[in-house]
Each structure stands twice: as structure tokens, then as C-alpha cells.
C-alpha positions as CSV (number, residue, x, y, z in Angstrom):
1,M,-24.7,-44.9,70.0
2,I,-22.2,-42.8,68.1
3,S,-20.9,-44.2,64.7
4,K,-17.3,-45.1,64.2
5,E,-17.0,-42.6,61.4
6,L,-18.1,-39.7,63.6
7,L,-15.8,-40.8,66.5
8,E,-12.9,-40.7,64.1
9,I,-13.4,-37.0,63.2
10,L,-14.4,-35.7,66.7
11,A,-11.8,-33.9,68.7
12,C,-11.7,-32.0,72.0
13,P,-12.8,-28.4,71.3
14,K,-10.3,-27.1,73.8
15,C,-7.0,-28.9,72.9
16,K,-8.0,-30.6,69.6
17,G,-6.9,-33.9,71.1
18,E,-8.4,-37.3,70.9
19,L,-11.6,-38.1,72.6
20,I,-12.4,-41.5,74.1
21,Y,-16.0,-42.8,73.9
22,E,-17.4,-44.3,77.1
23,Q,-20.6,-45.8,75.8
24,E,-21.8,-47.0,79.2
25,K,-21.4,-43.6,80.8
26,K,-22.6,-41.7,77.7
27,V,-19.6,-39.4,77.7
28,L,-16.5,-38.5,75.6
29,I,-13.3,-38.2,77.6
30,C,-10.3,-36.0,76.9
31,N,-7.4,-37.4,78.9
32,K,-5.1,-34.5,77.9
33,C,-7.5,-31.8,79.4
34,K,-8.8,-34.2,82.1
35,V,-12.4,-33.4,81.2
36,Y,-15.4,-35.2,79.8
37,Y,-18.2,-34.0,77.6
38,P,-21.8,-35.4,77.9
39,I,-23.7,-37.2,75.2
40,E,-27.4,-36.4,75.2
41,D,-29.8,-38.3,72.9
42,D,-26.8,-39.6,71.0
43,I,-25.5,-36.1,70.3
44,P,-22.1,-35.1,71.8
45,I,-22.2,-31.8,73.5
46,L,-18.8,-30.5,72.6
47,L,-18.9,-27.0,74.0
48,I,-16.0,-26.0,76.2
49,D,-18.6,-24.7,78.8
50,S,-20.1,-28.2,78.9
51,A,-16.9,-29.9,79.9
52,R,-16.7,-31.3,83.4
53,P,-13.7,-32.4,85.4
54,L,-12.8,-36.0,84.8
55,E,-12.5,-36.7,88.6
56,E,-16.2,-35.7,88.9
57,L,-17.1,-38.5,86.5
58,Q,-15.0,-41.0,88.4
59,E,-16.4,-40.0,91.8
60,G,-20.0,-40.3,90.5
61,Y,-19.3,-43.7,89.1
62,Q,-17.7,-44.9,92.3
63,K,-20.7,-43.8,94.3
64,K,-23.0,-45.9,92.2
65,Q,-20.9,-49.1,92.8
66,P,-22.1,-51.2,95.8
């Protein structure tokens, strides 16, 4: 779990915009860039090269739903 203090200072490395924490999916989402960044072992991977399209996350989540 990521602390509130850390979440308040984190920003998208691409646009410097706000990131939204999705604890269940273990990702940080940038709605402005339409990408998400993975969180591994409670460490956000905020590298532009690690960003994935937001639609990829939504598709994967829908596939897991019965």
C-alpha cells in the first residue's frame, strides 16, 4: 500500500499531471495521458517506458469478470 503522503507528491512523469491510485489493480492512472503505471512490491514504476495504455488495463479487467 502506498502512503497518502507519497501519493500527494507523485505526478505523471510524462505530463506532470495528477495520478489516481487504484489499490485493487495495483496501478497509478493518468487520465490526461490515458496511461497507467504499474506498482510492484509497493513501489510505483514511474518510467515513461513502463506506461501502458489505459484501455489495456480496462480490457484486462473486463476479461477477469465472469
